[in-house]
C-alpha positions, 0 to 999 in steps of 0.5 A: 414608301416601298423602301420603308416597307422593305426595311420594315420587313428586314428589321421590324418583324422579328422585334420584342416590345420596347420603348422608342425615343425620338432621334436626338432626344435629350428629355431623359436629362433631368430639367435642372440639368438641361441648358435649354428652357422648355415647356412639357405638356403631358398626355394627361394635360392634353386629355384634360384640356379636351381640345382637338387641334394643336393650335387650340391647345398651344393657345392654352399653353405658357410661353407661346402667342398664336394669331388665327384668321378665325377658328377651325382650320383657318390660317394660323401663325405663332410666336415663340419670344416673338420669332416668327412661325417659320422660325420655329421647327415643328416635329411629329415623331422626328419628322419635319412637318413644315409646309414646303409648298408655302412661300415662307415655310412654316407648319400648319398647326390648325391641321394637327389633331391632338387625340394621338399625342403623347406629349408635347415639348416646346424648346426655346431659344436657337436650336439649329445645332442639333435641329438645322434649318428653322429652329431659330426661334425653337422647336415643337416636339410632338410625340405620338402615342406608341402601341405599348400596352399590356393587351390589345386596347382601343381607345374610342373618342366621340365628341360634339360641340358648338358650331355644328361640330362632330368628331370621332377617333380611335387609337388601337394598340395591339402588342405582340411577342415581337413587336407593338402596333399602333393604329389611329384614325379620326374624322371631324367636321364643323360647319363653323361661322363666318371667317370674316366679321359678320358685323362689318359685312351685310351678308356672311356665310359660315365657313366650314371645316373637315379633317380625316387622319389615319396612321400606322406605327410599329415599334420593337427590338431585335437584340440591341437594335430598336426600330420604329417605323410609321406612316400618317396621312391628314387631309383637311378641307377648310372655307375661308375669307380674306381680308377684303370681306366674306367670300362664298367661293374661298376653299382650300384642301391640304394633304400631308403624308409623313413617314419615318424609320428609325433603326437605333443599335447600342453597341456597348455602354459607350457607343450607340448609333441611330439611322432616321429616314423621314419623308413627307408630301404635301398637296394644297388646292386653293380656290381663292377670289376665283383663281384656283392654285395647286401646290405640290411638294415633298421633303426627304431627309437622311440622318445618321447619329452617333452617341459616344460617352466620352470623358464622363460626358456625351458626344453626338456626332451627326450627318444629314442629308435633305432634298426638297422638291416643290411645284405649283400648277398656278402661276407662282412656280410653274417648273418643279424646283429642288434643292439639296442641302447637307450638313454635319454636327457635333454637340458635347455634353458634360456634368462637372460637380455643381456645373453642367454644360454643353457646346455644339457646332454644325456645318451646313452646305447648300447648293443655292448659298455659301457654306454656313455654320452655326454654333451653340453654348450652354452653361449650367451651375447647381447653386444647391439642391433646389436652385439652379442657374443657366445661360446659353449663347447660340446662333441659328439659320433658316434657308429661303424656301424654294418659292423665295428663290424661284417664284415666278413673282419676286424669286431670287436665286442670290438670297442669303439664308436668315440668321440669328444670334440668341442669348438667355439667362434663367434661374430655376428653383425646384423643391418637392412639388414646386417649380419656379423659373425666371428668364431674361432672353434676346433674339437677333435676326438678320438677313430677314427675307421679305417682299420688296415692292419697289424692286418686285423681288425677295430680298434680305433687308430685314433685321429684327430684335426680340428682348424680354423676360418671362417667369413661370411656376407650377405646383402639384398637390394631392388633389390640386395642380396650379400653373402660370406664366407671364412674358414681356416682349419687346420686338423691334424692326432695327432698320425703322425702329417700329414695333413688330406687327402682332406680337403682344408686349404682355401675355399672361396664362393661369391654369388650375386643375383640381379633383372634387371627389374620386371620379370628378375633376374640374379645371379653369383656365385664363389667358390674358393677351396684351395690345398688338399692333396690326401691319396697318398700324391699327392697335388691336385691344387687349383681352382676357378669355376665361374657360372651364372644363370638367371630366367624370369617370364612370364605369361606362367611360369618361366624360369631358366637357369643356366651355371656352370664352366663358364671358362670351367676349367679342375679340379678334386675334387678327383685325376683321377675323373674329375668335369664337364666342361662348362655346362648348366641346363635349367628349366621351372616351371609352377603352375597349 
């Protein structure tokens, strides 16, 4: 952090106001001319949904399935086109939010707040060429709000809700002549309910949740050098139950500190250079069934990216160095272990008349396994001004975690990286305020790492195939917005032929938002999740959950009310762990 402060003094203090792009961002291209399928969630949508955490938000988002061991900070997994949580990379302002202390990796969406988020983009399909390890199934890119404003402003949010929920947050924007400052803070406390189904045990207690976050970001420009520096710290406390029943002593504490520095220089119309440095540190303190575990980990990443306008196309050439350290003061990883990984990549994008396409390659050097390479090829065709056809083929990889390499129980230094091969064909119709897209996809994962109870080791022995198709539409009118999606998924274990656990074959979502009169908005959402199979073989029933939301803009601020599970349905995403029944969230926003 001291190093970041020195660079802040050198590069940021004499800055002028400019917007900052996340490193490697390609969203400036029009969507019909991009070869990856994606979903974009705007700040207006996030505000309208009136939810508090990213896992709640994504449950109502097209093309993604979430499975939680209850609500309010409980362990949550998510699947993009059937791929596991650890196969989707989550970035916050370009910083990886992966929990390096977790046995298999993955991000803690249940601890991420929404109040400071400007937009979320979900890239589908393998993105390992540009983003490296973990991006087998896709990338979730989260951008926080910048400090850019016409004058100094503070946005305050106060909320109350079901299960004893109380929250307060602020986002302060401080524009200066030379730079912009953004300060964010939030506190949330929830009394909760029993994470384990209280109908299956004689006595159950409430499992609460608490969250505190504080963050700082400074953006600016000196001549042609754009800069962004930020630091953010999240602390969460959660009571939880395990699959054996209600447990009054199970508790977890999670702390994550993220920081980043971006320096970007546009030398001329042809050449641009970016330097991105990011770090994260994680501590997890868990008390489970009377045993206490303490996990510590940190991750550092240094990336240099050169962007060249070449032959009327865009060439990106980058180099990355990463270092990961993890230690458990419990029994799983008694000594600090570290791993270095370096990679180089290139990606070229070009439009040629009605055609557009890109091709990329990434070479990876990891100290614990043989060098590997991944590639991606995408091709598009603009059949007309309103119809585009896209196709892509890509490979991806996921490095073993340090726990899988060195854990006291089952660690295996000879593990190979998990790798994937994915294909997608999609057609997009876009005219005026109407957009319709249909896609066919396939993702095959080999060398899947799992624990083998016969040898008591982690081994590469899994091979999975995810196939399916999805369709989505959205239309925007003067007083009406309508969005919907449907996904069919067939996920199979290629060794046994069994269907993969907890993946729903059918997922449908629809959302309607309309303005009644000038200060009023009303929204209705419905999500359908089909049958899933538990690891035990039990079939979980399908469910349909409607929700309602509304807002009122007054002279003294904005009032928002959301009502979830309107029909008060009893349902579980994961066996024995119920989701909330009828519930509400009331918020008040004001700018001062």
